[in-house]
KOLSE-736504 format. One record per residue (C-alpha): z, y, x. Coordinates in pm, whole numbers, plus 32768, in hexadecimal, padded with zeros to 4 digits. Each point is the difference from the previous one (the first is absolute). Layout:
ZYX...
***
This chain:
C09E487D6E76808B815180738161808B7FDD80A0814480768127802880ED804F8173801B7EBC80A880627F687EBD807F7F167F227F3C803E7E94805E7EF87EF37FD380637E957FCF7FD97F4081457EB57F43801580297E897FEE7F477FDA814C80D880FB80BF80997F47812A817A7FE6801280AB810580D3809C7F8C81448178803080137FDC808E81617F1C81127F7A80FE80647EF9811B800380FE7F2F80D880E67FB180EC7EE08174801C7FAA805B806681637EE180FA801D805380967EAC816D802380617FC2808E815E7EC180C47FA97F857FB7815E7F1F7EF1808880A18028815781667FE27F7C7F9E7ED67F297F627F56812D8142802E80C480D47F6E7EE87F187ED67FD07FC97FC081737E88803480017F06811380537F9D81387F427E8F7F987FE580697EAB7F7280D280AC7EF47EE480EE7FAC7F0A7EE17FDB80F07F3C7F20802781297F167E8580347FF57FCE7E917FA1810A801D7EF07F5B81387F707EAF7F538005808E7ECD7F5480A880D27EF47ED880EF7FEC80F081267FF48071810280FF81737FE280508028811281077F6E8156803E7FB98039816F807081628053800A80C8814381687FAB805480077E9A7F7F7FDF7F507EB2807A80337E9C80157F0D7EDF7F07802D7EE880787FDC7E9A7F807E9A800280B67FC981498149807E7F717FD77F197ED47FB67ED480DE8126805A80E280ED7FF27ED57F947EA27F9E7FDE7F778161815E8074806080907F5C7EC77F3B7EBF8037805B7FE08170816D80457FB37FFF7EE77EFE7F4F7F1580F280EF8051811E812D7FC77F1E7F787EAD7F967FCC7F9B816A815F80768056809B7F357EE87F3F7EC6805C804E80148172816C805C7FBE803F7EBB7F4280CF7F1180D47F3D7ED5807980657EC37F4980717EE880DF7FDD7E9B7F8681157EFE80287F8B7E95800180FE7F297F447FD67E857FEE80AF7F2E7EF87FC27EE77F087F55802F7EAF813B7FCE7F3280DB80F680BE7EEB81037FF97FBC7FD97E8C81607FDB7F7580E280C480EB7F4480EC80E57EE8808F7F2A80DF807C7EE380D380BF80FF7EF0808F80E07FD4813C7F2B8160806580687FA27FD8816E7EC280CB7FD480C181117F4980E6801F812D7EF17FDA81097EBA80877F6F7F708018815F801A7E8780357F1E7F017F5680517E8E7FE67EF77EF5802780747EA97F897F837EC780B0805E7ED87F247FE67E86801280817ED87F3980CF7F878129810A80A580D37F3A810380C68021800981788010814880C07EB0805780967F85810880F57F8080DD7EE881397FDB7F25811181088016810D7F487F3980127EAA7F5A80D37FAA7ED0802A7E8A801D80CD7EE47F6D80CB7F2380E7814A7FC780B07FEA813080E27F8A7F4281327EA4808B802F7F497FCF81487F4C814C800780D181377FD4815680797F9480777F927EA480CE80DC7F18809C7F457ED77FA6808E7EAC80A07F0B7F0D805A7E957FCB7F657F627ECF809C7F747EC47F317F057F4180057F8D7E937F137F837EEE7F4481057F357F127FF47EDB7F6880D57EF180F780607EEB7F017F747F0B80517EA08073816780267F847F8880417E9C811C80ED7FB681167F2E809C80F480B980DF802D7F898168809A7F5380AF7F757EC47F64808A7EA080327F817F59813C7F647EE97F317F0380FD7F817F69800B815B7F147EE17FB47F6580B27ED57F0B80D480C37F0A7FCE811D8079805F81597F1880EB80BC7FD67F8D81677FAD80C0813B7F2F7F3780F580AF806D813E7FD27F82816380D67ED2806480E180D980DB801981127EFA814880BC7FDE7FCC802E7E8A80C37F317F067F417F087F2D80837F567EC680737ECA80BC80E280CD80E28065810C7F0680887F277EE681057F4D80D9806581518092803F80787E9B80C47EC47FAA7EFC7FB67EF87F6D7EB27FA27EFD7F5B80DE7E9C80727FD47FA17FAB7E997EBE7F5C7FA07F0081027F9D7FAB80137E907EAB7F8B7F977EEE80D8808F7F7B805B815480EA805D811D7FC2816780678000804081777F9B813A80B97FCF805D816C807281657FC18157806E7F837F6B812B7F4C7F387F0E7F2681387F307FBF80B181337F747ED2806B7F347FF27EA57F65817380177FAC7FCE81567F5D7EE57F677F3580F17EFA7F787F6A7ED680B481487F7580878132803280DC7FDF80A3815580EE80238125806C816A8009806280AC814280F281187FAC7F5C812380B27EA57F9C7F8C80507FD77E8E811880FE7FC37F1781067F6F7F517EFA7F2981517F937F75805981667FAD7EB280337F5280487EC07F3A7EBC7F65807580D97EE8808B815C7F7D7FB380FB7F0F8099801E7EDA7F1081147F4C80C3813F806C80AD80357FD981737F44806481367FCE7F888162801F80DB81337EF57FC381038055800D816F7EB280AD802A7FA681617FA37F16812280407FFC80B7814C7F558132808A7F617F9181467FB5811280FA7F047FB4811280737FEB81667F1B811D8063808681587FA77EB780937F87802A80F07ED981787FC7800A8045814C7F507F2C7F9E7ED2808E7EA07FF38163808A80087FB880DE7ED27F8A7ED37F3981237F26807180FE810F7FA97F68801B7EA5800B7E857FD081707FF2805B804E81227F157F4D7F4E7EE280DD7ED18038813880D87FDE7F9E80657E9E80B57F4D7EE27F507ECF7F7A7F3980AB7EF27EA180177F817F22811C8069804180987EAA816E801A805C80A17F017F1680ED7F05809F7F837E9C800280BB7EF97F3C80887EE780D5
***
């Protein structure tokens, strides 16, 4: 297929024509701009014969003459001027793309260790605000179902305890308040708080924690709330989980009462996925801490994340949608 460009008839490129080397096109652009093999060689840091041979190979590959050799140098042919127009535009586009890619700031990755529940219910919903403020800094979460311990590859740990951690400096984030929660569907339209005697109506969802766990269980929570002793479970299997995230998901699904930790369930209460069926709460002597490693590696990045955490805690107790939580 043939088409015309000015006075030039252009044939469609054969399918078997080899691809043009970028170096050849860059050499052509310099020669076409300088109209001198010698000047082009000086600009490109090579020799005049090497430039001449490169142009000859390009002309042979294209099967078209790009330059007229005259007594005092070289001149572009009409085909050469046409190719110069497109090569200059193409190289300018390519150079701009390379500039934009290399100008992007390198993303640094902050390794943050925490437990599943804190990551899922408190940290993850708020991370977009951190990324909006620090787009150059990525966060990689390292999670476990137990209190994570600072490790050599971890930059900051968000752990639950009494503040006495063996490895690193602990910054208090918040103490925890604890209370029963359940799906609003279990109340069947009744308005809380319900009478304490209603506690025995529903299964209690249990977390299988380690013997030295700092988390409340039902046996320790009910006396702290001045509620009745642990009631006998209604008929049916007792539901126990080794992961607090699963406990909360079971509560949302209407499978029983769970122990709610304020900062982990606040957003779920606001979204009305959970509710507080009974009055009263217990204040734990434990809470969440930001644990900074003893080594000062990447201290600047860690400080940015810690500053953001502390600012988040200064915000009013509200959902991420901005509506104040009912208490």
